[in-house]
N, C-alpha and C positions, 0 to 999 in steps of 0.2 A: 302403813308399812312400806318399809324402802328395803330395796334388794340390792347390795354390793359384791362386787367379784372379790372373793376373799384372797389374802395373801398368803404366802408359806408362813408368815407369825401369827396369822388367824386359825392356824388348823387346830390349835390347842381349844379354842371355841368350837370348832366342828366335833372335836373329841368329846366334849364335856355334854355338848347338846345330846350326841348319839347315847351317851351314857345315861342322860334324864328320858330319852324318849322311848329307846327301844324295848325296856321292860313292860312299859305299855302296850307298846306295837306288836310286839311278840311274845309277852307273857303266855299268852292262851295257846300259842302254836308251837313254841320250842321249848325243850327242857331247859332248867336253869344252867345246865352245863354246857349245852349248844349255845344257848344266848351269849354266855360269857366267851365263850372260845370264838364266836364270832366277832363280838365285839373288841377284843383282844387280838383277831386276825387282821380284821379290817378298819379299825379305829386307834390303833397306837398311832404316835406322831410318826414313828417311822413309816408304817403303812400309807398312811395320810400323803407324807411327802413324796414316796414313791409315786403313789397315783397322780399325784400333782407334778410332778417333775419328769418320771419316766413315762409314764402311760398317758399326758397330756389331758387329765381329768382338769377341767374348770369347776371351781367351786364357788357357789354364790352362799351368802348369809343374807336372813331375814330379820331385819330390826323394826322394833316398834317401842315407840317411849322409850329409847334409850336403852333398850334390853334386846339382847339377840333371843330369836323364838324359833328359828329354825335355818336349814341348809338343805342344800342340794348341789348335785354334781353332774356334770355332762360331758361327752366327749363328740366333738364334731368329725366329719369326714369317715364315717364305718363304711366300709363295702358301700362303695357307689352311692355317695352322698346321702349317707344316713347319719342322725344324731342320735347315739345312745344316751337315754337318761339313767344314770347309776345310782343316784340318791333323791329322794325328796323326803323329808322329815321336819314335822313342826312339832312342838312342845304339845302335849295330850290338852291342856287347858286352852290352846287357842286352835282347837281342831273345829270345824265348821264354821268360821270365819272367812274362809275364800283366800286364805294363805296359799295354800296347796294349789288353786288354781291360778294365782299369781304367779307362782315359780314356774308351772306349767306354761303360762302366757309368755313370760320372760324366755324361757328356755326356747320355745317356738319361734319367737322374734330372733333370737340371735340365730338360732338354725336357717331359718330363712336370710337373713343377711350374708350368710355363709354358703348361700345357694344348697342346702341340703334340702331334701325332698321328702324325708320320712322320719318321724321320732318314733324309737321303740324303747322297750325297758323290759326288766324282768320283776316279777310279782310271786310272791308265793303263793301256791294256789289254795292254801287255805286262808290266805289274808284278806279281808273286806276292803281293802285298797283297791281291789281289782274292780269293786263297783264304781268306785270316784274315777279311775281312768276310763270305764265304759261310758260314764257320763259325759267324759270330756272328748269323746270321738275315738277313744282305741278300742281296738279288735284285739281278740286273742287270736295269735297266728300260728300259734304252736306251744307244745309241752317242752321242759326241758329239765333234765336233772343232771346236779352239778355236784359233783363229789368235791368238798372242802378240806379233806382231811381228818383224821383221827374218828373215822368211820361216819362222819355227818353228810348228810346230803341237802341241798337245796334244792326244793320240789317246786320249780316256777312255771308260770304260764311266761310265754313271750308274747307281749302286746304290741300293735302298731298304730300308728297314725299318719295317714299323708299329711303334707302340709304345702 
């Protein structure tokens, strides 16, 4: 697998991957209506462009055998030398092959190069991914509920890892 920094012209790849991955990742946690609402809200090309250009999210794409298999995004220099991991997703058929670990390692390396001292992320409290993050040294710092509109709520753990 190779990891590359995504360009604005590749945000459609991120969108397409999200629409393939999210139904499996969240199908047992979210209603179909909320899942569709969140995909539209966070993964439209307009939203992804705003995340990249205004909010300074850095998107990475994973490629294996000339096929895009996943994406991540992160943001450097939050609140005193912290890096926020916004997204890490790989296609369901590629899970368990270490690609998520490679994304975390790449983001951690880039955060260290930027003199950041802590990684943090939000994970749905009912998402099994929290156990993946715990294996990589993340700890639950606190719980957070985030209103996202139309009566929907993200019920998350905020997890942190010192680097």
